[in-house]
N, C-alpha and C positions, 0 to 999 in steps of 0.2 A: 311645600312649602312656596308661597308666592314670589314671582319674580318681582326684584326691588325694581321701581320706576327709574328710568337712567337720568343722572343727577344733568349728563349734558342736555339733557332732553323739554328741561324746564322753560319752557317759554317766560322772556322779562325777569323779571326783576335782579336787576343787575347788583343790586348792594346786596341783596341778601346772597348771592352768588358768590360775591366777593370777600363778603363775611366768612361766611362758612371755609373758604377756601383760604384764605390768611390763618385759620385758626389750624387747619390740614396741615401749612407749612409750618408756622409757629404755635403748638401747641398753649404755649406760657403767653400768649394774648389773653388768655382766660374764657374762652367763649362767647355765645351769641345768644341776644337776647332778640326775640322775632316779636315783634307787635304788629298786626292787623286785623285788618275785617275778619270774617269766617268765612271760607270758601275760596282762600286766595294761594290755595295749595303750600301754606308753612309748613304743615308736616310732610307733604311730599319731598319738599328739596331736600329737608334735614334727613327723613331716611334715605334718601340716594346719598348722602356727603357716605357712605361707608362703602361705598364701592369702590372710591377713589384714595381710601386711606391705604397706605403700604403693611403689610404682615407684621404682624407683633412676634420680639423673641420672647418665647416664655420658658420656665423651668418646666418640662416634662412630668406630669403628678400632680403640680402644687396649682391648690384652687383659688391663689390669689395672686396668678399672673407675673409671678417673679421674673426679673429680669437677671439671663442667667450670667452676666454681665455684670452685674452687681445685684444681687438677691437681697430683697430684707432683711438683715439679719434678725428680726422680734419676728418673720412671719409664723403662723402657728403652722403652719405645713414644714417648717422646717427643723435643725437648719439647712441650706443647701450650700454646698460647694462653690464657691465663687470662679469665675474663669470658665467653670464646664462648659459641654454642648448641650444644645437646646434643642429644641423644636420651633415649629414657626406655627400660627394660625393667623386666620383674616383679623383685620382691628372691629372688637365689638360694639355696637350701639343698643345701649343697656334701656331702657323707658321704664321710671317711674310714675306709678300711677296717681292720680290725686289723691284718691282713696285708701292709698295702702298702707298697712301699720307699720309702727315702728322696726317692729321683728323682723317685717320682709324688708325695708330701708339697711338697716347694720346688721342683721344676723340674728338668730336666737340661740340660747347658751340654755342647755338642757338640765333646767336646776335642780329635777329629780335625783340624776344620775350624778351632778356635782357633790349634794349635798348625804347621799348614801352611799354615793363608791368612789367620790374625791375624783371625777372623770371632767374633764372637759370637753366635752361630747355640746361642739359646735358648729350649728350652720351657716355658712356666708350668705348675705344677704347681697342686695343689690350692688350698696357700696364699691363691695369685693367685686362682683362680675363687673364692673364698669373702669376698675382701675386700671390704667391705662389705654383707656378708650373715652367713649360717649357715653353721658349719663345723661338722656333725654325726658325733659320735662310739658305733656302736651299741656297744656291751662295752667301755666306755674302759678297766674296767680292766685288760682285757686286751692291751690294745694296747704296743706292744714298748718297752723303754727307749731305744732310741735317736729312735724317732718322739716319744716322752715330751720330750726335750730341746728337738727343734727347737719342738715347739711351745710351751713355757714362753718361749723365747727370742723368739718370733713375738711372744706373747703380750704379753712384757715392754718390746718396742719396737715394737710399731705396724710392724715390717717382718721382710721376709725374704731373708738373704743365701746366695746359693749359689759358694760358693767352691772352685776349682779347678786346683789348681798356680801361683796370682800371680794367676788370670783370673777377675773376683768379678762378680757382679749384685745387685743390691739393688731390692727396691717392697717399694710399702706392701704391709702384711698385719695390717689392721683386724678382727678378724670376730668376731659373736657366739660363744661356746664354747657348744656344749648336747650333753651327754654324757647314756647312759642306762647301770645298768649291775645286773646282778646280785648284792648281797652273798656269796652263796653261790660266787663263782668268785672271789674275794677284794678285797682292797683297792685305792683306789688310793695313787703316793706322796703322802707330804703334802706336795710343792710344786705337784703338778695340785690337787689338791684343793684349796687356798687359791685355783687361781684361778678357780674356780667362785665366782660370786657367790652364788650362791643353790643350795639345797640341797631336793627335796621327798624325802617316802618312799612309795612307792605302794602299793596291793596289794588285791588284789579284794574285792569288796561280799561282807558275808555276809548278805546282805538278798535275798529269792529273789526278788521283785518289779524288781529294780535286773539282777539277772542276768538276767530274764527278756526285760528291754529294751536290756540288749547283746545280748544273743543276737535279739533281733528284729534291731536296726538292723542288725548285722554283717550277715546274712542276706541282708536290703533289699537293701544295697548290693551286696553279691555277686552279685543277682540282675540289677541294674542300675544299675552307677555312675553316669551321668550324669543317668539320674532322681532318684536317690536326693540329689544333691549338687544337683540343680536345687530339690526340695524343703524345699532350708536354704539357700537360695543367699539369700534376703530376713533371714535372721538374720547368714548372714554379710556380707551388706555393713552391717548396722546395725552390727556390732562393727568391723567396720575405720575406718568413720566414727566411731567411738567413738576409736579407736587413734589417727585422725589428731587430733580434736580434744584429746586429753587430749596427745599432743607436744606442738599451737601454746598448750598454756595452762600446759606442764612451764615453761619458763622464767621466769614468772609466779606458782610456787610460793617462800613465805616457808618458809623454814624459820628457827623462830626461838631464839632461847639456850637457853630452858626445852626442845625437843624438842633439840637437840642437843649439854645437858647430859647429857638421860636415856638418849641413846646411848650417851655416853662413860662412863657411871656402870655402863651392862647390860654393855659389855663388859669393862670392869676386873670388875664381880660375878663376871662367868663367868670370866675368864682366860684370854681368849683370847690369842692370840701375836700382835704384831704391829699394825699400824695401819687394815693391809686392812679387818679387821672394822667400825671406825668410819664410814670411808667409804662401802662399800657398804652399811653400814644407811642411812646420811645420804641415797642416791642411792633406795636402794630406797622409805623413808618416802615422800620427795618425787613419786616416780613412782605411790606408791597416794595420793595425795591430790591428784593429778592424773586419774587415773584415775576417781576419784572426782567428779571434776568442784568440787575444790576449790582455794585459793588458801592454803591455810594448812596445817601441818602438824600433826596432833592425836595426841594418847598411843596411840590406836586404830592408826592410821601403824605408832606407834614400835612397839608390840608383835607387830605382823603381823610387820616387817620385821626383826625380832630371831628371830623362830621361821620365816623363811626364811633368812635368814642365818648366826649364830650354829650350830646345832647339829653340820655338818660341822668347825667351827672349833675346837672343844669338844676331840678326841680327843688322848692324851698319848702313846696304841703303839695298832696297831694293835688291839687286843684290846678297846679302850673303846666300846662302841655310841653310834654318835650319839643326841643328841636334849637336851634343855632342859627344865630346872624350872620350870613356865611359875608354881607358887605364889613360889618365888622372884623370877621376870621380875617377876608382879604387884607383889611390894613392893619391889621397886627403881624400879623407874617408879612408882610411888605416892609412895615418898619421896623424891624426884629431882623431882615436881612442881610446875611452875612459874607464875608468873601470867602471861605473856605466851603458853603454849599454851592455846589453845582448849579446854574440855574440857565438851560436849557435857551430861555428868551431873550437873555441877555440884558433884562433890561430893572433887577433890582439885585444883581450879586454882589455890588460892592457900594464903597462910599461915593457917596451922588446919585445910584440907581435910582433912588426913590423921588426921582423931580416929580411924580404923580403922587406924590404924598399927599394928603389932606393936611391942612395947615389947620392950631387950636382955633382960630374964626370958623371954620367954616362949620361948628357948630361940634355938640357931645354927641357920643353912640347911641345916646338914650333920647336923640329926639322922636323915633321913633314913636316911642310912647306917647308921648306929650300928644305927638297929631291921633292917637287913636283915643285919645278922652273925650268925653261924649261934651258938646258943648253946655251952655250955663243955661242955657233953657231945655235941657232935661229933664225929664218928669212934669210939663206942665201937659195937661188934655192933650190927646192923639186926636186930630183929624175925624177919623176912621167912627169913632164911638161914640156916644152918649153920656158924657159922663167919668166913662175910660181914661186913666193915665199910662203914659206910656214907663215902662219897667225904669227904677231909679237903681240904681249903682249903690251893693249890701256896704254899710258901716264895717267898719276894720275889727275883723273877729279876734276872741278873747279867750282867756280858759274858762273854759266853759264849768260850774256845778257837775261831778257826779250824780247821774242820774241810771236808780236800776231797778231792776221785777224782785219784787220781794219772793221769799222763801228760796227753794233749792228746787233749781231743775237738771235737767241730764240731757243738753242739745250738746252742740260742738264747740267745742274748744273755743276760746275768746276770749277777752279781761273786761268784761260789763259784769253780769252777777252771778252770784254764787252758784255751784251746779256740781253733780258726782263725776269724775270722769279720770281719765286716764293719767292725768297732770295736775296735781295737786300734794297739798301735805293729805297726812296719810289719818285716819280718822279712823279706822275698825280695820276690823277683817272680814272675808266670808270663804266658804267653798267656791275653788273656782268654779266656771261657767265656759266650757270648752278649752284650751290651750293658756297655761300658766304664762302671765307676762310681769306681772308685779307681785314678788313672793314679801307678806307677812313672815319676817324669821321666825320671831317671838312668839305668835300664835302655832303656826308649825311644829314650834318646838315644844307647846305646852301640850297639842291635840295629840304628838308623841309620844312623851313619855313616859303616859299609865299606862303604853303598853308594852313597856321594855323587856320585861321578865316575862309575859305571855310568846313573845318572838324571840325569845333566848339570847337576847341581847349578852355576850361576855369578854368586849373589848372594851376600849375606852370609845368608841365612834356610836352616832344616833343610830337607828334601824329606822329610817324612815319609807313610811309603805304611800303612796300614792294616794288615799284614804287623807292623811296626813295635812296636806297640803294647804295650805292658805293662800286666800289671794285678798293683796292689803286693798281696800277701798279708801278711794282719795276723793277730798274735795279739793276742788279749783275755781275755774272761773270759765264762764259759758259766752257767746258771741249771742246777740237777739238782734229778732228782727225790730229797727226802730222807725215808726211809721209816725212820718210828719203829714200831719192836717193843719192848714195854714189858708186864717182867714184873708182874701184878696179884697174884700166888698170896697165902698168905697168910704165906713168908717174906718177904715186904715189905710186911708192914700196918703193921709197927709205927708211932704216929703221925707221929712227929718223921722217922722213915726216909722214909717216903713223899710226907711233907709234900716234905721236901729232892728226893726224885727231882721232883715234879709241877715245882719247882721249877727242877730242870735244866734238865726235858724245855723249860718253857715260855720256858726263857732262848733253848733251840738254836731255838723255835718263831720267836722275835723274832730272832734273827741270820739264819731263813733268810726272814722277809720282804721285811731289806733287803737281803737277795742273788737276791731274787727270784725262788725255786726254787719247785719242787712239793711237796706235803708231803701223806703219807698214814701212818696209824694202826695198828696192829694191835697187840693185846690179848691177853693168856693170863691162863689162872685156871682152875683146876677142875678140867675134862676135855678145855675145848677151846681153840679161838682165834677172835677175832671182826676180823671189818674195822669197827672202830668208824669209820674214813673213810676211803673210799677218795679216793686223788691229786688233788689239788687243788690251787688258788692259793690257796686264802682259806685260811690261817692263823688265823682267828680260824675258823672251824669246829674247827680239830684245836684250840685250846685249848680251847672249849668243853667237847668230847669229852673231854678230860684231864681238867678239870674236876669233871665229875661219874661221872669212871672208881674204882667201889667198886672193892674187895680181897679175898682172904682164899683159901681152900680151896689145893688141893694145886700143883702149878707144871710144866702140859704144855709145856714147853722145845720140843720138840721141834713140836709143832703149832702154838705159835708160828712158828717158823723155816719149818714147810712152807708155814702161810699168808701168810708173807709171799714165798717165793719163786714162791707162784703169781700175787698183786698184780703181782711184778718181770715173771711171764711176760707177764701181758695186757697191761701199759703199755710192754712195749716190741713190744707190736707194734699199739699204736697209737703211741707218738711213738721211732721209734729212735733217731733222734738222741740224745734226753736221755739220760743218765749220770744214774747212780742210786747212792745212798750210804745205806747201811743202816747206822741206830743202834740196837743193841739195848739195852736198858737192865734190868740185873738183877744178881742177885748169883750167877748163873753154877749153880743149884742145878737140879736136873732128878726130876721125881718122882712125874709126872703119866703114865700110860699103860703099855706092856707095854715092857720092857725099856726105862724110863726116859730112860738117860743112855746106851746105846746107840746109840737113834732120835737124841736130839740131836745126837752126834756124826755122825754119817751124814746126817743133814738139813743141817748144818754146813758137810760138805765140798760137798753141791751150790754154794753159795756160791760157794765157791773154785773149783769147777770152771768154774765160768760166768764168773770175770773179775771178780766184783761187790765193791765199795769197800765195806769194813765199818769198823766202829767200835764195841766194847764197851765201855758205860761203866758201869765195875765199883762195884755201890753196897752189895758187903758192906762189914761194919762190926764192932767189936768188935775186943778183943786180938786173938782166935784167927780166924785169916783163913784159906779152903783154897786161895786162888786158881782157883777155877773160871773166875771171868770171864776169866783170862787165858789158861787151857789152851781155853778156848771162841773168843777170840780167833785162838788159832792155827790152831784146825781150820777156821777161817770165812776165814782169809789176811788175817786185820784186822789190826788193833793194841787195843789196851787203855788207859781211862785212867782214873782213879777221878773220885767227884765234887770233892774240889777239885782236881784235875788241869785240870776242864772250864770252871775260871773264867780269863779269860784275863789275869788279872793276879797268877794262882796264886805263891807262890813254890816252890811243889813243882813247878810246869808247866814253869818258867823252869829248874830244874838239871834237871828231866830231858830237857827241849830241848837244852841245853849237854852232857850227858852223850851223848845220841844223836848231837850233831854228834862230839864227839870219836871217840865207835866210828867 
């Protein structure tokens, strides 16, 4: 077994180290989400934490780590005698792979033995192993939805339930949830994001000396892991002892009314949803005081708690960057400073202590946002390019009409198109291929019934053999690859028109985020097409590229379609089960390149020949319309919708739907 990298040897990352240590002091804080670019030792720091955690007392022989002082009365390995002697073991950190199966996470019940013998043969999963320890998910933003749902249930109830055709097993599952992620790969579902108590952003240092020290320590560890760990053993022991002392002090820490008012006022000022933020801030501030060896929560503890607990709770949509306005935070804390809050600086602890408080006429807190707005001349031709216009702001997004891929796929679970997968409504039965996961009870009984006399059945029970078992086939929804092909040529460059187009694409990106799709962005203008964003799960990255998209020049429609076709070809090799939906946003004109109209037609027919689902968003406007986008949709083998019809609540869209059904 490889020697773990010492926690105290991790260079920099002060916020990450502090967040992990606070959870070690007070697990009720609720875990840590670590966001950052690749190669910043996120996983190294998390894995190193386990060596600092105190040992855990457990009931001997219990697979579910019951506490001997207060065993779980419903433990599958119980009942246990309360208050009896116990054993101790090191705290565990259990890793959940993003590709794990449902049975691996919650445990597996042997259905065959349950039916034939009436025996609950249960093999615990990762949630049982993580009880009273750490559950670590690397690349947590890539975790499949069905696993996220199970994690949310266990985190909310402190228990895991395994249900199989009327047979159920329940066990305690209280764990510290720690996740790491690279935001470039996409964001978390809001429900799971809110379950993390704290969040920290990490990035590689730009200081040469610190980077040198990182490399030096890593190479020393690789050369001699045991010797390197021994050199840091004393510091590790000191930190471990400090954690133990802080845990013992924690019940004595006083959270005064003044600090509590600051916490509530801060959460209200930043408009966070729900009350979980207030509770997490209170627990974090208390843990900070205990970590510092104090029995009173200070304003500085509240401030640090806000910086750790609030940034990820302020996002209103997936395109909002997490963060906190520290000036606004300081103003709020100063305004609500109280008498019973000890203030070491002595300048804000009582009445009259807010002499430096900004007055209402100094301007609202939101002035910074107004200052960042583009000037009135935004969208005018840029001086650097002939006919090129600078980017314009997208119009307000709306709820988009659902676009889906026809037929039934077998891709990864999502929320867009129909698919055969493990998470949906039961549509039939088949013989299991490998481990049985979803039993079709009626089909199993039907298969076993004709053989009961031959098998010597004499009692009331049904004699079931392995060959009788039937797996339920289910139909649910899958996530797709939504590839946007956006016309950024001069014919699209009118300010209001391009603003509406960007608003429509932004609306479709929001829809893709909610339906767990991958997205890609191809743009074309001038004489060529570019892959502005290769297929990714990060829809906010796509939104950022869209926002900065300039316009102008001729319309190389054929180049845009050929580039999109090439992107799909490569993506099919990487992920053949994920079906694609191509969304072409254009007015249908083709003016760039040799024989532009004929080349565009030939390129479009490639999609039809491959059976790729496509939708053309017709951006043509004005009293005279040529219908070129509709013609393009026919050559693609897809459908055309106007910008108005793209709205889910559009009257025109509803009328068209009714007419289509009638036809």
